[in-house]
Every structure is written in structure tokens, then in C-alpha cells.
N, C-alpha and C positions, 0 to 999 in steps of 0.2 A: 538442361542445367539451369538452376534457379538464378534469377537476377538479384541485385541488391534490394533489401527491404525498403519500405517507404520511410522517410524521415518524419520526425515529430511534426514539423511544419506542414508536411504533406498530409498527415493524418488530420490535423486541425483544419486545413483547407477543405479536405474531403467532407468533414463533418459539417462545416459551414455551408458547403454546396448542397449537402443532403438536407439541411434545415430549409434552405430556400426552395428546393425542389418539392419537398413534402408539402410545404405551406401553399405553393403555387398549384400543386397537382389537384388537391381537394378530392372531389368525387372520382376523378380519373385514377387516383392512387388506390382508392378502395376497389375499383374494378380490376386493377392490376393484381391486387392481393387475392381477389377471388379467383384469378386464373392460375394461381400457384399450384393448387392440387393437380391440375391437368399435366403439369410438367414433372410431377414426381416420378412416374414410371420411366421417363427418359433418363432422369438422374440416376435412378436405381440401375438401369442398364449400363450406364456409363461407369459406375463405380468399379466393376471388375477390371475393365481395360485400364483405367487410371492406376489401380493397384498393381497390375502386372507391369506397367511401365515404370512405376516407382521402384519395384523390386529389381528390375533389370538395369536401372540407371546407376552407374557407380557414383558414389559420393566422394567428392574431392576432400582431402584432408584440409582442415582449417590451417591457415598460415600461422606460424609461430610469431608471437609478438615480442619475444625476449623477456617476458614477465613470468616468473614462477608463480604458481597458484597454490593456495592452501587446499589440502584435501578436505572435503566435507566430512564432518564427524558423524558417525552413525548414532542416531538418537540424540544428537546434540551434546554428547558428553565431552566433546572437544572444545566447547564454548565456555570460557570462564564465566560469562554472563548467564549461562544456563542455570546458575544458582537461582533459587526461587525469588530471592529478594529483587534481583535485577528484572526478572520477568514480571513480577508484580508491579514494579515501578513503571516499566514501559507500558504495561497494559493500562494502568491508571492514566498515564500521559496520553495514550491514544484516545481514551474516552473523553478526556478534557479537550483535546484538539478538535475532535469531531463535533463536540457540543459547540465550541466557539465558531467553527466553520459553519455549522448549520444555523445558529442563532444570529451571528453577527456578520457573516461573510457571504451571504447570498442564498442560504437554504440548501446547500449541498454538503457532502461529507468529504473528509480529507483522507480517509483510509478504507472506507467501506465501498469498494468499487462495484459490488453487486447492486447496492442501493443507488449509486450514481448512474449505473447503466440503465436501471429501471427509470430513474428520474429523467435521463436523457431521452429515452423512448417516449415517456409520457409527455415531456415538453415538446418533442417533435410532433407527436400526434395531435397536440392541442394548440400548436402554433405559438408556444411561449418561448420566443427566441432567446430572451435574456437568460432564462433558466437553462435552456439547452446549451448555450455557450458556456455557462459556468460549469455545468456538469461535464462537458467535453474538456474544458480546461483542467478541471480537477483530475480527470482520468489521465490526460496526457502528462500532467505534472507528476502524478503518482508513478507513471511508467518511467519517467526520467529519473526520479528518486530511487526507484527499485533497481534500475540499471546501475546507478552510481553507487548505491549501498552494496550491491552484489560485487561490483568491481573492486571497491575499496576493501571489502572483507576478504575477498579471495587473493588479493595481491599480497606479496611478501615484501617486507621492508621494515624500516625502523618504527618501533612502537612509540607513541600511540597513533601514528599517522596511518597505519594499515591495520588489517584485521578488524574484529568486531569493535574494538576500542576506537579505531579510526572512523568507522561508520557512525558510532554513537557521538563521537566528537563533531563530525559534520552535521549530524542531526541536531545536536545541542546548539551549534553555532547558528543554524537556520532558525531555530525557534527563538533564540535570544534576539536575532535580527528582526524577526517578526514582532517581538515584544517592543523593541526599540522604535520600530516604525509605527506601531500602534500608539505608543506614548507621544510620538511626534505629531500624529494625527489626532491627538486628544480622544482616542477611542471612538472616533466617528469618521471612518474612511469613506470617501466618495466612491462612485461606481468603479472607476479605473483602479483606485488604490485597493478597494475591496477585492477585486479580481486578482491583483498582484499578491496580496496577502494570502488569499486562498491558495494560489499556486505555490507559495513558499511553504505553507502548512502541508500541502499534499506531497511536495517533494520530500519534506522531512519524514512524513509517514511512510512514503515509498522507500526511503533510505533505510528506515528501521525494519520494514518487512523484508526487503531484499537481504539485508545483513543476517537477520534471524533465519531466513530460509537457507542461506548458504551454510551457516555453521551448525544449525540444529535440524535441518530437514523440515518435513511437514508435521512432525510430532509436536512442535512448539509453535505457539502463536501468541502474538501480543497486540495486534492491530485490528483483528476481525475474529469473530467467534463462530461463524456458521459451521465450519468444518469441525471445530472443537466441540460444539454442541451436538452435532450429528454423531461424532465418535463417542461422546459420553453416553448418549442415549443408546446407541447400538451396542456398546460394550455392556451397559447395565442390563439390556434386554437379553443378549445372547449369552454372556458369561456370568451374569449376576454379580458384576463387580462395579463399584462406583469409584472412579478416580477423583478423589477429593481435591487433589491439586488442580486438575483441569476444571473441576466445578468452581473452585475459588477464582481461577482466572476468568471464567465466564462471568462470574458475578462482579469482578473488579472493573470490567469495561463500562457497564452502566453506572457503577459507583463513580468512576472518573468522569463520566459524562454529567452526572448529577453535580459533582463539584464544579466542573467547568460551567455548567448552566447557571448554577447559583452565583458563581463569580461574575458572569456576564451581567446578571441582574443587580447584584448588590455591591460589587467591587469591579466595575467594568474596566477601569484603567489597568488593573492588576491581573485581569483574567489570563492573558497569554503568558504571564510569568509562571503560572502553575505548571503547565506541561513542560516548559523549559527547565524549571527547577527539578522536576521529576526525572527527566532524561539525563540531566547533569548528574543527579544522584546515582542513576543506573550506571552511568559512565564511570563514576568514582568507585562504585562497588565492583564493576568488571575489572578495572585496572588493579584494584587492591587484591582481588582474588587471583588475577593472573600473576602478580608478583609473589603472592604467598605460595602459589602452587609451583611456580617456576615453569620451565619448558618441558619437564619430564612427564607431566601427567596432569589431568584435569583435577580441579578441587572437588570436594564432596558436594553433593547437591543439597544444600541446606539453606 
């Protein structure tokens, strides 16, 4: 029977320990890596027995928490914010937050965890502990946000405190708080404040991604485009169809990043207000569409 999973603090502690051990190991670490291929056959032999044990072990039912959950909508049609306007606004906001995080908060991203994972590995390999710590912090904060966004969206309760509107409300509050702190620090945060602001931005992006995933599944994306880009190319190659909507979403993320990057350069104090305003607009669009559609069915995708 599986034990409880590690906490976020335990993950961060493990990452910090890994950083120290990699830097101290040096050549010994390379020798250990070189010995990995020899262990592959043993691992391959172990897989069938582990698989058989997993199939024979009964899985205990998860305890009920007393909270009713929303059923995920197939294809995202149950999400009032699935309307293209809200998705476009959230995608622009994601690009802007990522640009601000990369240019002004330590050189890591707030929603692109694939890139942050690569940066973490590169930093560990080169002994850049400050970058490794920031990348690990962004990943941990994003996971916290994804869990919170998923929980808020799945929970039933009074609107707009739950559902996708509740998650967007939480994300909007986080981004406005980031902007307020940015103004207080005159747009020039120190090392500690920079890390704290990066964590707030990553939590906000995780909240958005978790919410979108719960209500719209994997067919809708707003904070990262690797899967959407792969799906676009695969469908165009195999089915000879071009999903113009997905293509536009893919283009909007770098557009948002360009706007955020330009704001950091030319209007630094106001830069974080851009994604906060965009998410707030998406929240208003979502609430308006939810009220116009009522509880009987989703609005049209326009």
C-alpha cells in the first residue's frame, strides 16, 4: 500500500540537497552516470514483477471529503470561458507573465515547466545554484497553483467563488498583488523579493492551467503551446486540416510575451499590470457568458 506523497517543502529540500550533491560530486557523478547502462537489464527484468504486483494489489477507495465535484466537460464545452475571447485573453496574459518572469524575476518562466525543468538540469550540471533554486521554486509554486486551481474549479459552491470563475478570481487577485508589490518595490526587487514575486506569478499560472484542464480537458491550452503545436502539425499532416483557432492561440502566446517584454523595457513600473488586466477581463467575460447562458447549457463558442 502506497504511503502519503511528499510535501512541497520536502520536494524543495530534496532539490536543494541534489544541487549540493551534484556540485560536490564532480567527476564522481560522471562516473556514476556512465555506470547507468549496466543497470538497464536488471531494471528491465524487474518491470514484469512490479507490474504483476500492481495488478494484484487492491486499490483502496479515496475517502470522501464531503465536497461535491463538478463533472469535467468533454471537449471543454461545459466551460463558459471556453469562448474564444476568454481563451485568447488568458493566452496573452500567460505570454506577458512569462516575459516578465524571465526578464525581471531571475531568468526562469512562470508557466512553461518543460523549459524550467531543462533550466534546472542545466543549472545543476553547471553549478549555477541561484538559477537552480529559482527554477525549482517556479516548478514547486506552479504545482501548488495547479492544485489550487483544480480544487477551486472542481468544487461546487456559490459563484463566483468556485468553478472556473473562482479560479480566475484567485489568479486575478494574485497578479494584482504581484503588481502592487512591484510598485512598492519601485520595479526593482532584490534577490529575496524577486524570488517571492516569481513564486506568486508561477502560482497564478498554475492556477490558470489547473482550472482550464479541469473544465476543458487537454484540448484547450492557454499557458503553454508544446502540445497544441504538436497537435496542429500532426492534424495538418495526417488529416490535411488546419485548426485556425489553435494556430491563433499558438501565435498569441509569443505576442503576449512581446507585449510583456516591451513593457519591461519601456514602461517597467506598469508591466505586471498588463497580465493582471488581461486575466481580469477574461474573468469578466467568463462571468458574463455564464450568466447569459444560465445553468441549462453552455454558451456558443464565439
